[in-house]
N, CA, C, O and the ligand as a Tripos MOL2 file, in Angstrom:
@<TRIPOS>MOLECULE
protein
  285   283    72     0     0
PROTEIN
NO_CHARGES

@<TRIPOS>ATOM
      1 N          55.5310  -13.2930   23.6620 N.3       1 MET1
      2 CA         54.1330  -13.0220   23.3380 C.3       1 MET1
      3 C          53.9070  -11.5250   23.1420 C.2       1 MET1
      4 O          54.5650  -10.6880   23.7610 O.2       1 MET1
      5 N          52.9800  -11.2240   22.2820 N.am      2 VAL2
      6 CA         52.6270   -9.8340   22.0330 C.3       2 VAL2
      7 C          51.6610   -9.3590   23.1060 C.2       2 VAL2
      8 O          50.7320  -10.0720   23.4850 O.2       2 VAL2
      9 N          51.8880   -8.1690   23.5790 N.am      3 ASN3
     10 CA         50.9480   -7.5520   24.5080 C.3       3 ASN3
     11 C          49.7810   -7.0110   23.6930 C.2       3 ASN3
     12 O          49.8990   -5.9900   23.0150 O.2       3 ASN3
     13 N          48.6710   -7.6980   23.7700 N.am      4 ILE4
     14 CA         47.5230   -7.3680   22.9270 C.3       4 ILE4
     15 C          46.5870   -6.4210   23.6550 C.2       4 ILE4
     16 O          45.9670   -6.7840   24.6550 O.2       4 ILE4
     17 N          46.4940   -5.2140   23.1470 N.am      5 GLU5
     18 CA         45.5530   -4.2530   23.7040 C.3       5 GLU5
     19 C          44.7080   -3.7070   22.5640 C.2       5 GLU5
     20 O          45.1210   -2.7890   21.8550 O.2       5 GLU5
     21 N          43.5470   -4.2680   22.3980 N.am      6 LEU6
     22 CA         42.6510   -3.8590   21.3300 C.3       6 LEU6
     23 C          41.5910   -2.9080   21.8640 C.2       6 LEU6
     24 O          40.9210   -3.1870   22.8580 O.2       6 LEU6
     25 N          41.4570   -1.7830   21.1820 N.am      7 VAL7
     26 CA         40.4300   -0.8240   21.5830 C.3       7 VAL7
     27 C          39.0590   -1.3830   21.1880 C.2       7 VAL7
     28 O          38.9770   -2.3190   20.3940 O.2       7 VAL7
     29 N          37.9840   -0.8100   21.7420 N.am      8 PRO8
     30 CA         36.6460   -1.2690   21.3390 C.3       8 PRO8
     31 C          36.4370   -1.1010   19.8350 C.2       8 PRO8
     32 O          37.0480   -0.2360   19.2060 O.2       8 PRO8
     33 N          35.5680   -1.9380   19.2670 N.am      9 CYS9
     34 CA         35.2990   -1.9140   17.8430 C.3       9 CYS9
     35 C          34.9050   -0.5120   17.3700 C.2       9 CYS9
     36 O          34.0390    0.1200   17.9750 O.2       9 CYS9
     37 N          35.5350   -0.0140   16.2840 N.am     10 PRO10
     38 CA         35.1780    1.3110   15.7610 C.3      10 PRO10
     39 C          33.7560    1.3600   15.2100 C.2      10 PRO10
     40 O          33.1690    2.4360   15.0970 O.2      10 PRO10
     41 N          33.2100    0.2100   14.8720 N.am     11 ASP11
     42 CA         31.8570    0.1840   14.3050 C.3      11 ASP11
     43 C          30.7720    0.0830   15.3710 C.2      11 ASP11
     44 O          29.7480    0.7610   15.2840 O.2      11 ASP11
     45 N          30.9970   -0.7720   16.3920 N.am     12 CYS12
     46 CA         29.8860   -1.0510   17.3070 C.3      12 CYS12
     47 C          30.2940   -1.0430   18.7800 C.2      12 CYS12
     48 O          29.4800   -1.3540   19.6490 O.2      12 CYS12
     49 N          31.5640   -0.6850   19.0700 N.am     13 ASP13
     50 CA         32.0560   -0.7000   20.4520 C.3      13 ASP13
     51 C          32.1210   -2.1070   21.0290 C.2      13 ASP13
     52 O          32.1970   -2.2700   22.2470 O.2      13 ASP13
     53 N          32.0940   -3.1240   20.1760 N.am     14 GLY14
     54 CA         32.2120   -4.5010   20.6310 C.3      14 GLY14
     55 C          33.6540   -4.8450   20.9730 C.2      14 GLY14
     56 O          34.5370   -3.9870   20.9440 O.2      14 GLY14
     57 N          33.8770   -6.1070   21.2960 N.am     15 THR15
     58 CA         35.1950   -6.5710   21.7100 C.3      15 THR15
     59 C          35.9930   -7.0800   20.5180 C.2      15 THR15
     60 O          35.5170   -7.9130   19.7470 O.2      15 THR15
     61 N          37.2100   -6.5690   20.3760 N.am     16 GLY16
     62 CA         38.0870   -7.0320   19.3110 C.3      16 GLY16
     63 C          38.9970   -8.1460   19.8080 C.2      16 GLY16
     64 O          39.5050   -8.0890   20.9280 O.2      16 GLY16
     65 N          39.2020   -9.1660   18.9670 N.am     17 VAL17
     66 CA         40.0820  -10.2720   19.3250 C.3      17 VAL17
     67 C          40.9810  -10.5860   18.1330 C.2      17 VAL17
     68 O          40.6450  -10.2700   16.9920 O.2      17 VAL17
     69 N          42.1240  -11.2080   18.4060 N.am     18 LEU18
     70 CA         42.9820  -11.6760   17.3210 C.3      18 LEU18
     71 C          42.5060  -13.0580   16.8880 C.2      18 LEU18
     72 O          42.2490  -13.9310   17.7180 O.2      18 LEU18
     73 N          42.3930  -13.2400   15.5820 N.am     19 GLU19
     74 CA         41.9930  -14.5280   15.0160 C.3      19 GLU19
     75 C          43.1480  -15.0560   14.1650 C.2      19 GLU19
     76 O          43.9080  -14.2890   13.5740 O.2      19 GLU19
     77 N          43.2610  -16.3990   14.1180 N.am     20 TYR20
     78 CA         44.3330  -17.0200   13.3450 C.3      20 TYR20
     79 C          43.7510  -18.0190   12.3520 C.2      20 TYR20
     80 O          42.7380  -18.6670   12.6150 O.2      20 TYR20
     81 N          44.4200  -18.1250   11.1980 N.am     21 GLU21
     82 CA         44.0060  -19.0890   10.1930 C.3      21 GLU21
     83 C          45.1100  -20.1140   10.0060 C.2      21 GLU21
     84 O          46.0960  -19.8470    9.3190 O.2      21 GLU21
     85 N          44.9550  -21.2770   10.6090 N.am     22 GLU22
     86 CA         45.8470  -22.4160   10.3840 C.3      22 GLU22
     87 C          47.3310  -22.0660   10.4700 C.2      22 GLU22
     88 O          48.1470  -22.6290    9.7390 O.2      22 GLU22
     89 N          47.6800  -21.1430   11.3560 N.am     23 GLY23
     90 CA         49.0800  -20.8480   11.5830 C.3      23 GLY23
     91 C          49.8090  -20.1280   10.4820 C.2      23 GLY23
     92 O          51.0370  -20.1800   10.4270 O.2      23 GLY23
     93 N          49.0790  -19.4420    9.5830 N.am     24 TRP24
     94 CA         49.7840  -18.6920    8.5420 C.3      24 TRP24
     95 C          49.2830  -17.2780    8.3670 C.2      24 TRP24
     96 O          49.9020  -16.4910    7.6510 O.2      24 TRP24
     97 N          48.1850  -16.9370    8.9960 N.am     25 CYS25
     98 CA         47.7760  -15.5410    8.9230 C.3      25 CYS25
     99 C          46.9770  -15.1560   10.1490 C.2      25 CYS25
    100 O          46.4030  -15.9990   10.8380 O.2      25 CYS25
    101 N          46.9550  -13.8500   10.4020 N.am     26 VAL26
    102 CA         46.3180  -13.3190   11.6060 C.3      26 VAL26
    103 C          45.6080  -12.0200   11.2530 C.2      26 VAL26
    104 O          46.0150  -11.2940   10.3460 O.2      26 VAL26
    105 N          44.5330  -11.7450   11.9940 N.am     27 TRP27
    106 CA         43.8420  -10.4740   11.8370 C.3      27 TRP27
    107 C          43.0940  -10.1870   13.1240 C.2      27 TRP27
    108 O          42.9350  -11.0750   13.9630 O.2      27 TRP27
    109 N          42.6360   -8.9660   13.2870 N.am     28 ALA28
    110 CA         41.8090   -8.6090   14.4320 C.3      28 ALA28
    111 C          40.3630   -8.5230   13.9620 C.2      28 ALA28
    112 O          40.0760   -8.0000   12.8860 O.2      28 ALA28
    113 N          39.4580   -9.0430   14.7850 N.am     29 GLU29
    114 CA         38.0560   -9.0780   14.3810 C.3      29 GLU29
    115 C          37.1480   -8.7660   15.5530 C.2      29 GLU29
    116 O          37.4490   -9.1090   16.6960 O.2      29 GLU29
    117 N          36.0350   -8.1140   15.2610 N.am     30 CYS30
    118 CA         35.0310   -7.8120   16.2820 C.3      30 CYS30
    119 C          34.1760   -9.0430   16.5350 C.2      30 CYS30
    120 O          33.7030   -9.6790   15.5930 O.2      30 CYS30
    121 N          33.9760   -9.3810   17.8040 N.am     31 THR31
    122 CA         33.1680  -10.5580   18.1300 C.3      31 THR31
    123 C          31.6720  -10.2590   17.9930 C.2      31 THR31
    124 O          30.8460  -11.1710   18.0380 O.2      31 THR31
    125 N          31.3300   -8.9850   17.8260 N.am     32 CYS32
    126 CA         29.8990   -8.6260   17.7410 C.3      32 CYS32
    127 C          29.4400   -8.4560   16.2990 C.2      32 CYS32
    128 O          28.4790   -9.0970   15.8720 O.2      32 CYS32
    129 N          30.1320   -7.5800   15.5330 N.am     33 CYS33
    130 CA         29.6180   -7.2440   14.1990 C.3      33 CYS33
    131 C          30.4470   -7.8420   13.0770 C.2      33 CYS33
    132 O          30.0220   -7.8080   11.9220 O.2      33 CYS33
    133 N          31.6160   -8.3900   13.3790 N.am     34 GLY34
    134 CA         32.4090   -9.0480   12.3440 C.3      34 GLY34
    135 C          33.3340   -8.1230   11.5780 C.2      34 GLY34
    136 O          34.0140   -8.5740   10.6570 O.2      34 GLY34
    137 N          33.3830   -6.8470   11.9270 N.am     35 ALA35
    138 CA         34.3530   -5.9490   11.2940 C.3      35 ALA35
    139 C          35.7530   -6.4990   11.5660 C.2      35 ALA35
    140 O          36.0080   -7.0360   12.6440 O.2      35 ALA35
    141 N          36.6680   -6.3690   10.5880 N.am     36 ARG36
    142 CA         37.9900   -6.9580   10.7790 C.3      36 ARG36
    143 C          39.0490   -6.1600   10.0400 C.2      36 ARG36
    144 O          38.7550   -5.3430    9.1670 O.2      36 ARG36
    145 N          40.3090   -6.4300   10.4260 N.am     37 THR37
    146 CA         41.4270   -5.8190    9.7190 C.3      37 THR37
    147 C          41.8230   -6.7200    8.5500 C.2      37 THR37
    148 O          41.3320   -7.8400    8.4090 O.2      37 THR37
    149 N          42.7230   -6.1970    7.7200 N.am     38 ALA38
    150 CA         43.2440   -6.9960    6.6140 C.3      38 ALA38
    151 C          44.0050   -8.1990    7.1770 C.2      38 ALA38
    152 O          44.5300   -8.1490    8.2900 O.2      38 ALA38
    153 N          44.0580   -9.2850    6.3900 N.am     39 PHE39
    154 CA         44.8170  -10.4540    6.8180 C.3      39 PHE39
    155 C          46.3110  -10.1750    6.6740 C.2      39 PHE39
    156 O          46.7530   -9.6630    5.6450 O.2      39 PHE39
    157 N          47.0840  -10.5100    7.6990 N.am     40 LEU40
    158 CA         48.5370  -10.3940    7.6320 C.3      40 LEU40
    159 C          49.1260  -11.7950    7.7310 C.2      40 LEU40
    160 O          48.8730  -12.5170    8.6960 O.2      40 LEU40
    161 N          49.9070  -12.1720    6.7340 N.am     41 THR41
    162 CA         50.4440  -13.5290    6.6940 C.3      41 THR41
    163 C          51.8240  -13.5970    7.3450 C.2      41 THR41
    164 O          52.5200  -12.5890    7.4630 O.2      41 THR41
    165 N          52.2050  -14.8030    7.7630 N.am     42 PHE42
    166 CA         53.5270  -15.0120    8.3440 C.3      42 PHE42
    167 C          53.9760  -16.4350    8.0620 C.2      42 PHE42
    168 O          53.1590  -17.3280    7.8350 O.2      42 PHE42
    169 N          55.3040  -16.6350    8.0790 N.am     43 THR43
    170 CA         55.8380  -17.9710    7.8000 C.3      43 THR43
    171 C          56.7410  -18.4740    8.9200 C.2      43 THR43
    172 O          57.1760  -19.6250    8.8950 O.2      43 THR43
    173 N          57.0300  -17.6110    9.9130 N.am     44 ASN44
    174 CA         57.8340  -18.0580   11.0440 C.3      44 ASN44
    175 C          57.4440  -17.2480   12.2820 C.2      44 ASN44
    176 O          56.6170  -16.3400   12.2090 O.2      44 ASN44
    177 N          58.0470  -17.5880   13.4060 N.am     45 GLU45
    178 CA         57.6590  -16.9610   14.6650 C.3      45 GLU45
    179 C          57.9120  -15.4550   14.6730 C.2      45 GLU45
    180 O          57.1200  -14.6820   15.2120 O.2      45 GLU45
    181 N          59.0440  -15.0480   14.0580 N.am     46 GLU46
    182 CA         59.3770  -13.6220   14.0320 C.3      46 GLU46
    183 C          58.3180  -12.8540   13.2430 C.2      46 GLU46
    184 O          57.8330  -11.8090   13.6750 O.2      46 GLU46
    185 N          57.9720  -13.3990   12.0770 N.am     47 GLU47
    186 CA         56.9580  -12.7380   11.2530 C.3      47 GLU47
    187 C          55.5940  -12.7860   11.9240 C.2      47 GLU47
    188 O          54.7870  -11.8680   11.7760 O.2      47 GLU47
    189 N          55.3460  -13.8500   12.6550 N.am     48 LYS48
    190 CA         54.0630  -13.9730   13.3560 C.3      48 LYS48
    191 C          53.9110  -12.8440   14.3640 C.2      48 LYS48
    192 O          52.8630  -12.2030   14.4430 O.2      48 LYS48
    193 N          54.9770  -12.6050   15.1380 N.am     49 THR49
    194 CA         54.9350  -11.5290   16.1250 C.3      49 THR49
    195 C          54.6900  -10.1920   15.4420 C.2      49 THR49
    196 O          53.9110   -9.3670   15.9190 O.2      49 THR49
    197 N          55.3750   -9.9910   14.3060 N.am     50 ARG50
    198 CA         55.2090   -8.7330   13.5800 C.3      50 ARG50
    199 C          53.7730   -8.6100   13.0580 C.2      50 ARG50
    200 O          53.1760   -7.5350   13.1140 O.2      50 ARG50
    201 N          53.2360   -9.7020   12.5590 N.am     51 ALA51
    202 CA         51.8740   -9.6890   12.0160 C.3      51 ALA51
    203 C          50.8580   -9.4200   13.1220 C.2      51 ALA51
    204 O          49.8710   -8.7150   12.9100 O.2      51 ALA51
    205 N          51.1060   -9.9880   14.3080 N.am     52 GLU52
    206 CA         50.2050   -9.7340   15.4370 C.3      52 GLU52
    207 C          50.2260   -8.2580   15.8140 C.2      52 GLU52
    208 O          49.1810   -7.6400   16.0170 O.2      52 GLU52
    209 N          51.4330   -7.7020   15.9030 N.am     53 ARG53
    210 CA         51.5350   -6.2770   16.2280 C.3      53 ARG53
    211 C          50.8470   -5.4370   15.1530 C.2      53 ARG53
    212 O          50.1410   -4.4740   15.4540 O.2      53 ARG53
    213 N          51.0660   -5.8220   13.8940 N.am     54 GLY54
    214 CA         50.4670   -5.0850   12.7920 C.3      54 GLY54
    215 C          48.9510   -5.1190   12.8550 C.2      54 GLY54
    216 O          48.2860   -4.1180   12.5850 O.2      54 GLY54
    217 N          48.4060   -6.2760   13.2120 N.am     55 SER55
    218 CA         46.9530   -6.4160   13.3120 C.3      55 SER55
    219 C          46.4050   -5.5140   14.4170 C.2      55 SER55
    220 O          45.3820   -4.8510   14.2470 O.2      55 SER55
    221 N          47.1040   -5.5030   15.5470 N.am     56 VAL56
    222 CA         46.6840   -4.6590   16.6630 C.3      56 VAL56
    223 C          46.7530   -3.1930   16.2630 C.2      56 VAL56
    224 O          45.8440   -2.4160   16.5550 O.2      56 VAL56
    225 N          47.8610   -2.8140   15.5780 N.am     57 ASP57
    226 CA         48.0250   -1.4170   15.1750 C.3      57 ASP57
    227 C          46.9200   -0.9960   14.2070 C.2      57 ASP57
    228 O          46.3550    0.0890   14.3420 O.2      57 ASP57
    229 N          46.6130   -1.8560   13.2290 N.am     58 LEU58
    230 CA         45.5600   -1.5390   12.2590 C.3      58 LEU58
    231 C          44.2250   -1.3570   12.9590 C.2      58 LEU58
    232 O          43.4930   -0.4000   12.7060 O.2      58 LEU58
    233 N          43.9280   -2.2930   13.8400 N.am     59 TRP59
    234 CA         42.6540   -2.2410   14.5690 C.3      59 TRP59
    235 C          42.5590   -0.9560   15.3980 C.2      59 TRP59
    236 O          41.5580   -0.2410   15.3500 O.2      59 TRP59
    237 N          43.6200   -0.6820   16.1540 N.am     60 ASN60
    238 CA         43.6000    0.4750   17.0390 C.3      60 ASN60
    239 C          43.6150    1.7880   16.2610 C.2      60 ASN60
    240 O          43.2310    2.8310   16.7910 O.2      60 ASN60
    241 N          44.0620    1.7360   14.9900 N.am     61 ALA61
    242 CA         44.0030    2.9170   14.1220 C.3      61 ALA61
    243 C          42.6540    2.9780   13.4020 C.2      61 ALA61
    244 O          42.4230    3.8500   12.5640 O.2      61 ALA61
    245 N          41.7820    2.0510   13.7390 N.am     62 ARG62
    246 CA         40.4150    1.9760   13.1900 C.3      62 ARG62
    247 C          40.4040    1.6690   11.7000 C.2      62 ARG62
    248 O          39.4480    1.9950   10.9970 O.2      62 ARG62
    249 N          41.4800    1.0340   11.2210 N.am     63 LYS63
    250 CA         41.5410    0.6660    9.8050 C.3      63 LYS63
    251 C          40.9480   -0.7250    9.6330 C.2      63 LYS63
    252 O          41.6650   -1.7050    9.4330 O.2      63 LYS63
    253 N          39.6340   -0.7890    9.7150 N.am     64 VAL64
    254 CA         38.9420   -2.0650    9.6460 C.3      64 VAL64
    255 C          38.1000   -2.1600    8.3820 C.2      64 VAL64
    256 O          37.6800   -1.1570    7.8040 O.2      64 VAL64
    257 N          37.8700   -3.3990    7.9780 N.am     65 ILE65
    258 CA         36.9610   -3.6810    6.8740 C.3      65 ILE65
    259 C          35.5920   -3.9240    7.4890 C.2      65 ILE65
    260 O          35.4110   -4.8190    8.3150 O.2      65 ILE65
    261 N          34.6440   -3.1170    7.0710 N.am     66 HIS66
    262 CA         33.3240   -3.2130    7.6940 C.3      66 HIS66
    263 C          32.5860   -4.4590    7.2380 C.2      66 HIS66
    264 O          32.6870   -4.8830    6.0870 O.2      66 HIS66
    265 N          31.8480   -5.0270    8.1650 N.am     67 ALA67
    266 CA         31.1550   -6.2760    7.8870 C.3      67 ALA67
    267 C          29.9990   -6.0750    6.9210 C.2      67 ALA67
    268 O          29.5660   -7.0220    6.2650 O.2      67 ALA67
    269 N          29.4970   -4.8520    6.8280 N.am     68 HIS68
    270 CA         28.3410   -4.5960    5.9800 C.3      68 HIS68
    271 C          28.6530   -3.4640    5.0020 C.2      68 HIS68
    272 O          28.1930   -2.3390    5.1970 O.2      68 HIS68
    273 N          29.4250   -3.7460    3.9560 N.am     69 PRO69
    274 CA         29.7910   -2.6880    2.9990 C.3      69 PRO69
    275 C          28.5520   -2.0840    2.3560 C.2      69 PRO69
    276 O          27.5740   -2.7790    2.0800 O.2      69 PRO69
    277 N          28.6130   -0.7850    2.1250 N.am     70 GLY70
    278 CA         27.5050   -0.1110    1.4880 C.3      70 GLY70
    279 C          26.5850    0.6000    2.4620 C.2      70 GLY70
    280 O          25.7370    1.3960    2.0580 O.2      70 GLY70
    281 N          26.7520    0.3130    3.7430 N.am     71 GLU71
    282 CA         25.8970    0.9880    4.7080 C.3      71 GLU71
    283 C          26.4860    2.3460    5.0830 C.2      71 GLU71
    284 O          25.9040    3.0700    5.8900 O.2      71 GLU71
    285 ZN         31.8820   -4.4120   15.9490 Zn       72 ZN72
@<TRIPOS>BOND
     1     1     2 1
     2     2     3 1
     3     3     4 2
     4     3     5 am
     5     5     6 1
     6     6     7 1
     7     7     8 2
     8     7     9 am
     9     9    10 1
    10    10    11 1
    11    11    12 2
    12    11    13 am
    13    13    14 1
    14    14    15 1
    15    15    16 2
    16    15    17 am
    17    17    18 1
    18    18    19 1
    19    19    20 2
    20    19    21 am
    21    21    22 1
    22    22    23 1
    23    23    24 2
    24    23    25 am
    25    25    26 1
    26    26    27 1
    27    27    28 2
    28    27    29 am
    29    29    30 1
    30    30    31 1
    31    31    32 2
    32    31    33 am
    33    33    34 1
    34    34    35 1
    35    35    36 2
    36    35    37 am
    37    37    38 1
    38    38    39 1
    39    39    40 2
    40    39    41 am
    41    41    42 1
    42    42    43 1
    43    43    44 2
    44    43    45 am
    45    45    46 1
    46    46    47 1
    47    47    48 2
    48    47    49 am
    49    49    50 1
    50    50    51 1
    51    51    52 2
    52    51    53 am
    53    53    54 1
    54    54    55 1
    55    55    56 2
    56    55    57 am
    57    57    58 1
    58    58    59 1
    59    59    60 2
    60    59    61 am
    61    61    62 1
    62    62    63 1
    63    63    64 2
    64    63    65 am
    65    65    66 1
    66    66    67 1
    67    67    68 2
    68    67    69 am
    69    69    70 1
    70    70    71 1
    71    71    72 2
    72    71    73 am
    73    73    74 1
    74    74    75 1
    75    75    76 2
    76    75    77 am
    77    77    78 1
    78    78    79 1
    79    79    80 2
    80    79    81 am
    81    81    82 1
    82    82    83 1
    83    83    84 2
    84    83    85 am
    85    85    86 1
    86    86    87 1
    87    87    88 2
    88    87    89 am
    89    89    90 1
    90    90    91 1
    91    91    92 2
    92    91    93 am
    93    93    94 1
    94    94    95 1
    95    95    96 2
    96    95    97 am
    97    97    98 1
    98    98    99 1
    99    99   100 2
   100    99   101 am
   101   101   102 1
   102   102   103 1
   103   103   104 2
   104   103   105 am
   105   105   106 1
   106   106   107 1
   107   107   108 2
   108   107   109 am
   109   109   110 1
   110   110   111 1
   111   111   112 2
   112   111   113 am
   113   113   114 1
   114   114   115 1
   115   115   116 2
   116   115   117 am
   117   117   118 1
   118   118   119 1
   119   119   120 2
   120   119   121 am
   121   121   122 1
   122   122   123 1
   123   123   124 2
   124   123   125 am
   125   125   126 1
   126   126   127 1
   127   127   128 2
   128   127   129 am
   129   129   130 1
   130   130   131 1
   131   131   132 2
   132   131   133 am
   133   133   134 1
   134   134   135 1
   135   135   136 2
   136   135   137 am
   137   137   138 1
   138   138   139 1
   139   139   140 2
   140   139   141 am
   141   141   142 1
   142   142   143 1
   143   143   144 2
   144   143   145 am
   145   145   146 1
   146   146   147 1
   147   147   148 2
   148   147   149 am
   149   149   150 1
   150   150   151 1
   151   151   152 2
   152   151   153 am
   153   153   154 1
   154   154   155 1
   155   155   156 2
   156   155   157 am
   157   157   158 1
   158   158   159 1
   159   159   160 2
   160   159   161 am
   161   161   162 1
   162   162   163 1
   163   163   164 2
   164   163   165 am
   165   165   166 1
   166   166   167 1
   167   167   168 2
   168   167   169 am
   169   169   170 1
   170   170   171 1
   171   171   172 2
   172   171   173 am
   173   173   174 1
   174   174   175 1
   175   175   176 2
   176   175   177 am
   177   177   178 1
   178   178   179 1
   179   179   180 2
   180   179   181 am
   181   181   182 1
   182   182   183 1
   183   183   184 2
   184   183   185 am
   185   185   186 1
   186   186   187 1
   187   187   188 2
   188   187   189 am
   189   189   190 1
   190   190   191 1
   191   191   192 2
   192   191   193 am
   193   193   194 1
   194   194   195 1
   195   195   196 2
   196   195   197 am
   197   197   198 1
   198   198   199 1
   199   199   200 2
   200   199   201 am
   201   201   202 1
   202   202   203 1
   203   203   204 2
   204   203   205 am
   205   205   206 1
   206   206   207 1
   207   207   208 2
   208   207   209 am
   209   209   210 1
   210   210   211 1
   211   211   212 2
   212   211   213 am
   213   213   214 1
   214   214   215 1
   215   215   216 2
   216   215   217 am
   217   217   218 1
   218   218   219 1
   219   219   220 2
   220   219   221 am
   221   221   222 1
   222   222   223 1
   223   223   224 2
   224   223   225 am
   225   225   226 1
   226   226   227 1
   227   227   228 2
   228   227   229 am
   229   229   230 1
   230   230   231 1
   231   231   232 2
   232   231   233 am
   233   233   234 1
   234   234   235 1
   235   235   236 2
   236   235   237 am
   237   237   238 1
   238   238   239 1
   239   239   240 2
   240   239   241 am
   241   241   242 1
   242   242   243 1
   243   243   244 2
   244   243   245 am
   245   245   246 1
   246   246   247 1
   247   247   248 2
   248   247   249 am
   249   249   250 1
   250   250   251 1
   251   251   252 2
   252   251   253 am
   253   253   254 1
   254   254   255 1
   255   255   256 2
   256   255   257 am
   257   257   258 1
   258   258   259 1
   259   259   260 2
   260   259   261 am
   261   261   262 1
   262   262   263 1
   263   263   264 2
   264   263   265 am
   265   265   266 1
   266   266   267 1
   267   267   268 2
   268   267   269 am
   269   269   270 1
   270   270   271 1
   271   271   272 2
   272   271   273 am
   273   273   274 1
   274   274   275 1
   275   275   276 2
   276   275   277 am
   277   277   278 1
   278   278   279 1
   279   279   280 2
   280   279   281 am
   281   281   282 1
   282   282   283 1
   283   283   284 2
@<TRIPOS>SUBSTRUCTURE
     1 MET1         2 RESIDUE 1 A MET
     2 VAL2         6 RESIDUE 1 A VAL
     3 ASN3        10 RESIDUE 1 A ASN
     4 ILE4        14 RESIDUE 1 A ILE
     5 GLU5        18 RESIDUE 1 A GLU
     6 LEU6        22 RESIDUE 1 A LEU
     7 VAL7        26 RESIDUE 1 A VAL
     8 PRO8        30 RESIDUE 1 A PRO
     9 CYS9        34 RESIDUE 1 A CYS
    10 PRO10       38 RESIDUE 1 A PRO
    11 ASP11       42 RESIDUE 1 A ASP
    12 CYS12       46 RESIDUE 1 A CYS
    13 ASP13       50 RESIDUE 1 A ASP
    14 GLY14       54 RESIDUE 1 A GLY
    15 THR15       58 RESIDUE 1 A THR
    16 GLY16       62 RESIDUE 1 A GLY
    17 VAL17       66 RESIDUE 1 A VAL
    18 LEU18       70 RESIDUE 1 A LEU
    19 GLU19       74 RESIDUE 1 A GLU
    20 TYR20       78 RESIDUE 1 A TYR
    21 GLU21       82 RESIDUE 1 A GLU
    22 GLU22       86 RESIDUE 1 A GLU
    23 GLY23       90 RESIDUE 1 A GLY
    24 TRP24       94 RESIDUE 1 A TRP
    25 CYS25       98 RESIDUE 1 A CYS
    26 VAL26      102 RESIDUE 1 A VAL
    27 TRP27      106 RESIDUE 1 A TRP
    28 ALA28      110 RESIDUE 1 A ALA
    29 GLU29      114 RESIDUE 1 A GLU
    30 CYS30      118 RESIDUE 1 A CYS
    31 THR31      122 RESIDUE 1 A THR
    32 CYS32      126 RESIDUE 1 A CYS
    33 CYS33      130 RESIDUE 1 A CYS
    34 GLY34      134 RESIDUE 1 A GLY
    35 ALA35      138 RESIDUE 1 A ALA
    36 ARG36      142 RESIDUE 1 A ARG
    37 THR37      146 RESIDUE 1 A THR
    38 ALA38      150 RESIDUE 1 A ALA
    39 PHE39      154 RESIDUE 1 A PHE
    40 LEU40      158 RESIDUE 1 A LEU
    41 THR41      162 RESIDUE 1 A THR
    42 PHE42      166 RESIDUE 1 A PHE
    43 THR43      170 RESIDUE 1 A THR
    44 ASN44      174 RESIDUE 1 A ASN
    45 GLU45      178 RESIDUE 1 A GLU
    46 GLU46      182 RESIDUE 1 A GLU
    47 GLU47      186 RESIDUE 1 A GLU
    48 LYS48      190 RESIDUE 1 A LYS
    49 THR49      194 RESIDUE 1 A THR
    50 ARG50      198 RESIDUE 1 A ARG
    51 ALA51      202 RESIDUE 1 A ALA
    52 GLU52      206 RESIDUE 1 A GLU
    53 ARG53      210 RESIDUE 1 A ARG
    54 GLY54      214 RESIDUE 1 A GLY
    55 SER55      218 RESIDUE 1 A SER
    56 VAL56      222 RESIDUE 1 A VAL
    57 ASP57      226 RESIDUE 1 A ASP
    58 LEU58      230 RESIDUE 1 A LEU
    59 TRP59      234 RESIDUE 1 A TRP
    60 ASN60      238 RESIDUE 1 A ASN
    61 ALA61      242 RESIDUE 1 A ALA
    62 ARG62      246 RESIDUE 1 A ARG
    63 LYS63      250 RESIDUE 1 A LYS
    64 VAL64      254 RESIDUE 1 A VAL
    65 ILE65      258 RESIDUE 1 A ILE
    66 HIS66      262 RESIDUE 1 A HIS
    67 ALA67      266 RESIDUE 1 A ALA
    68 HIS68      270 RESIDUE 1 A HIS
    69 PRO69      274 RESIDUE 1 A PRO
    70 GLY70      278 RESIDUE 1 A GLY
    71 GLU71      282 RESIDUE 1 A GLU
    72 ZN72       285 GROUP 0 **** ****
């Protein structure tokens, strides 16, 4: 398992969590404002672990897609 340590949301200081889509992609998302990282896809357990780490790294580097573009 990946050690998941997500910093507070860069947009609103909310809680970030890892979300999964039907076992083929993962991203980190804020439970408050919906800001999220890019989707990272995987096809096996090894890639899944890498995608999870990548999602955490993107989030913690504050590389998120804002829920309200244009603001
Ligand atoms: Zn947020």
